[in-house]
N, C-alpha and C positions, 0 to 999 in steps of 0.2 A: 478617566483614571481607571486603571485596571485594579483587580482585586488585590487587596492587601497580602503581602507575602506572610508565610508563616514565620520567616525569620527576617532579621534584618542585619546589615553588616556596612562596613565603610568601604569607600571605593578602594582604598589601599588595600584591604583584605580580599576584595573581588579580584583586583588585578593580580594579586599574588596567586589566588586560586587558578586563574586562567592563564598563568604565565604571560601576562601582557604587560606593555609599557604604558604608564599612566601618565596623562598630561592634564590632571585636573587635581583640585585638592584632595589629598588622599584621606582626610578626616571627614569628608562628606558622607553622611549616613544615607544609604539607599534601602528603600522599603518595597520595591517592586521592580518589574520589567514590563515595558510597553512599546507600542509602536513609535517610530520617529514623530509622527504627527500628533500623537496623543500623550506622550510621556511627559509626567509632571517633574518638578525639580528635584524630587527625591526618588526618581526611578531611573534606571538605565535602558537604552535601546541599543539597536545594532544595525549595521549596514552590510548586508551580504549580497544585495542585488542592486545594480547600478540605477535601475528605474526609480529607486526611492531616494536617490542622492540629492534631489531638489529640496528635500525636507531638511537637510543638514544645517542650512543658513537659519532656519527658524525654530528648530526643536528646542524645547525647554528642558530636555532631558539632563541629568546631572553628569552624564558622560555617554559617549556613543562608542560601542564596540565596533572597530574596523579592522581592515587588513593592515598589515604592517607598512605597506607602501601607498596607503590612502594619502591623497593630497586633495582637500577641499575646504569649504568655509568653516566647518565646526572645529573647535579648538579643544574642547574637553573630551578627550579620546582615551581609550584603552586599545592600543594597537597589539594586534594578535596575528599568528601566522594563519589561523583559520577563523574568522569572526563567527561562522555558524555554529561550529562546535563550542566556541567560547560562550556563546549565547546560551547553548544547551547547558553548560557548566553553571551559568548565572541562574537559570531557571531551576536546576537541581539545587543549587545552594539556597535560593531564597524561598522556594515553594515546596521542594520536595515532591514526592509521588503520592498518588491517592492513598489516603488512610482509610482502610476498609472499617466501616462502622458495625461490624458483627464480630461476636466473640462467642464461643461455645456452640452447643447444640441446641437450636430452638425445639421446644416441645411440639410445635406444629409441623415439623418435617417428618416426612415418612421414610424411614431407613429400614431396608430388609435386614433381618438379624444376621444374615451370612456376609454382609458387607463389613469392610475393615476400614477404619479411620486411623490415620497417624495422629502424632501429638499436635496439639493446638490446631485442629482443623476447626473452622467456623462454618456452621450450617444455619442459614438463615430461615424464617418461615417459608413453609410451602414448597421446600426442596423435596424431590424424590430421588432416593438412591436405590438402585435395583440390586438383585441377588448377586453375590460374589464380586461386587464392585470394590476397587481398591482406591482409597483417597489419600494422597500422600500429605506428610506433616506440613502444617502452616497454610494448607490450601483453604481458600475462602469460596463458599458457594452463596450466591446471592439469591433473593427470593424467586421462586419459580423454575429454578434450575432442575433440569431432569438428567439423571445419570443412569444409562441403561445397564442391564445385566452384563456383568464381565468386564466393565470398563476399567481401565487402569488410568489414574491421574497422578503425576508426579508431585513432588514436593514444591511448595511455594507458588502454585498456580492460583488464578483468579478467574471464576466464571461468573459473568455479570447477569443481571436478571434475565430470565427465561431462555438461557442457553439450553440447547438439547444436544445431549450425546447419545447417539443410538448405541445398541449393544456392541461390546468389545472394541469400542474406540479407545485408543492409547494416546494420552497426552504425556509429554516429557517433563522435565522441570521448568518452573518459572514461566509457564505458558499462561497468557491472558487472552481470554475469549469474551468479546464484548456482546453487548445485549442483542438477543433475538437471533444469533447465529445458530445453524444446525450442522452437526458433523457427524456423518455416517449414515445420512438417508440413503435409500436405495439409488443406485446408479440408474441412468436412462438407458435400460437395456430391453429391446424388444425384437422379436423375430415376426415378420409379416407373412402370414399364410391366408390365402383366399380373401385378401383384403383386411383380415383381422390382425391387430397388433397383439402378439401374445407375449406376456412378460417372462423375461428371463430371470431366475432367481439370482439374487445379489448375495453371494455367499462369503464375500470378502469383508474387509474393515478398513478403518483409517488410522494412520500413525502420524502424529505431529511431534516434531522434534523440540529439543530443549529451546528456551528463550524465543519462542514464536509468540507473535500477537496477531490475533485475528479480530478484524473489525466488526462492526454491528451488521447484523442481517447477512452474513455470508453463509454459503452452502458448500460443504465438501462431501461429495458422494462416496459411498463405500464402493469397493471394487467387486466386479462379478466373482473374481476368485484373487486370492493374495490381498495385498495392501495398496490402498491410496497413500502416498507418502509426502509429507511436507517437511523439507530439510530444516535443520536447527537455524535459528536466527532469522527465519523468514518473517516478513511483516505484510499483513493485508489491511488495506483500507476497508471501507465498508462495501457491501453488495458486490462481493467478489464471488464467483462461482469456480469451482474445480471438478472437472468431470471424473467419472470412476476409473480407477487404475492409473492415473496419471501419477507421475513421480517428478516432485519438485526439489531442486537442490538446496544448499545451504545459502542463507543471506540473500534471498530473493526479495524483491519488492513488487507488490501488486496494488496499483492505484484504483480507486473506485470503479465499480462496474466493469472491471476487465473479467474475461471469461475464458476459461480454458477446457476445451472438449476432453473426452476420454482418451486414455492410452497415450498421453503425450509425455514425452521424456524432457524435462527441463533442466539445465545444468545449474551450476552454482553462480550466485551474484547477478542473476538476470534481473530486468527490470521491465514492467509493463505498465504503460501509460493508461489514463482512464478510458474505459470502453474499448480497450484492445481485445482482440479475440483471436483464438488459435483453434484451427480445426483438428480433428482427431488424428492420432497415430503419427505426429511430427516429432521431430527432435530440435530442440532449441539449445544452441551450444553455450558453454560458460561464458559470462559476461555479456550476452547479447541484450540489447535494448530495443523494446517494441514501443513505438510512438503511439500517443493517443489516437483512438479510433482506428487504429490499423487492423487489418484483416489478414492474419497469416495463414497462408495456404500451402506453403512448402517449408522444408526444413530451413532454419536459420543457422548460419555457421557461428562459431564462438567469436565473441567480440564484435559482431556486426550490429550496426544500428539500422533499423528498418522503420518505414513510414508509409501510410497509404493502404488503400484497399483496392485490389490486393496489394499486401506490403511488399516493398522494394527496397533496396538500398537508400538511405536517407537522402544522399546527395542527388541521386536520380529522382526521387520523389519530388524534391524541392524545385528541381528544374522543370518537371512536369507541371507543379502547381504554378510556377511562375508564368506559365504560357496560359493558363486556364482564362484568365480575364479577357485575353485577346482572341479567344476562339471564334467568337461571333464575327468580329471584324475580318479575321483571316478567311473565314467561310464566305463571307460576302465578297472578299477580294478574289478568292478562287473562282466563284461563280461568275464574276466580271470578266476575269481573265479567260475562263474557259469559253464564254460567250464570243469574246474577242477572237479567240483562236479558231472557234467554229467558223465565225464570219470570214476571217482570213483564209481559211482552208476553202471555203465556198467560192470566194472571190478568185482565188488562185486557180482552182479547177475550171471556173468559167472562162478565165483568160486563156487557159491551155486548150479548151474546146473550140476557140475561134479558128 
């Protein structure tokens, strides 16, 4: 059984909220959302991936949120145009979002006198706010957060424990940064002379647009000059790295352990799978999608899906992957045929010499 929801409602109320067609008793009270396998009779579940359809015959859920054209064994349904977004609405309705446990300014925080804090800012114990920093209204800073000199944080932001903002970092409105992430650290810039790697000063900064979410333990480098920019609405999973001077467009998605080198220009609404990597100074067009563990070494046109290392168009990559299991057999067959051909040539040469 999943954690009890903060709210409860009837199936009829939920179906109305998600604009779904209900084929279950509307008066049934629901108190949570769970997986098809684990849902109890006072919880709802959803089916957005065909691989879980085998649970439909046995789920105990009060109702299953499904696509409008679903045909399967479950009969207690909420039919919707998009079951995944309907599931999201159910989660919001029943659980809501994280309620921050901090209010006011804790006496154990260290706040420079020149910093400015907006209305209803919450500062937890052991937060450090540097000179001339600006914190927008309703922002919450969890324990251990460090806000460097001259940082500007917009309204409604949440910085979870031990987040570090180096000096002059800029966050837009409603930005969430999860625990342990570092924004604005020096970019990886060195000039090598006589075998010695000499540091290049990193005089730039980082700007993050409105409504971004940065996962745990991410790192975003400041630029050598100018700004490293993350566009509005972009979302990071955990352990994502962005190199110095890179420009990321709006609404992009970065899955865990993806890494972008410096001076890359990424368009709007791009997506990067887990452990995807991009070398420096490339351009990734609007709407491009980079598959998991792909290594991008050249520009990717707008709208293209790439996969593999080095990355190539997805269909080409899958054709190549489909051949890999047979390479050993093919190699052995080529060696056998080569030996037969050499023997045939030798025999033919001998017959001509008679």
